[in-house]
Phi, psi and omega in degrees: 000123183290340180300316180295317180294331182265006171107008176294147180261122175274115188280351175201168178286159173295124182236126175227129177235100184064238179272357181270126173246119182292148178300140178258115181267122178246123178256164178060035176284138180245159181300341180276003179264141181303323183297339179287341187233337185258142177291121181278348183052047177190174182282077180240129182242095178279132178254117178250117182278128184246137184265345180207162177300316181299318178296320179296316178295317179300315180296316179301312185283346178284345181286151174283352185249160181198048181285298180220156174219163181229143175233127177242117181197159174271346184262100184296326178296318177295321179299318180295318178296317179295316179303317180296327182278341183281133179269070178226156180289326181221140174237124175267130177255123181057038180205154177285162177305138182205156174280126182282163175295162187288359178274359168223153188288151173246114188213159176240161174243168180059231183272013181255136173071167177231099180076205184237131183256162184133162186305301183297315181294324178294318178297315179297324180291331184265359179239160179229140176271135180225134175254137175238125180246128180245125173268107179277150181297330179217152179302135180266348180211130181239134178273129174038000000 
């Protein structure tokens, strides 16, 4: 793993108990490390320290993926502005990533997700609207 070679801090030892693999917390992850951009397909939590809102938005939007993002702040107005700037399908404010209830869509942007999920969106995705226009030889109904 290049993260260890490039200075990431492993906050605990690798722990496996039967079929359970404990999450591996990596601190001091930098954008030049593969773990910052590639899906590890395992319980790995990379911590990337961000120094400003602008840097955080830039890092978020530099990813090829955009399924969900999270904003943690006491300032709801700032949270809304950050949410608007993030290129993700869903933004959780002061909450961890989660699947939303079916009354609002669950969707990804960029290379994340396929379309928009949820009851209404799923029905719309599986149906197609079609218009049929018939030119009749003579008007079949005349107004007044």
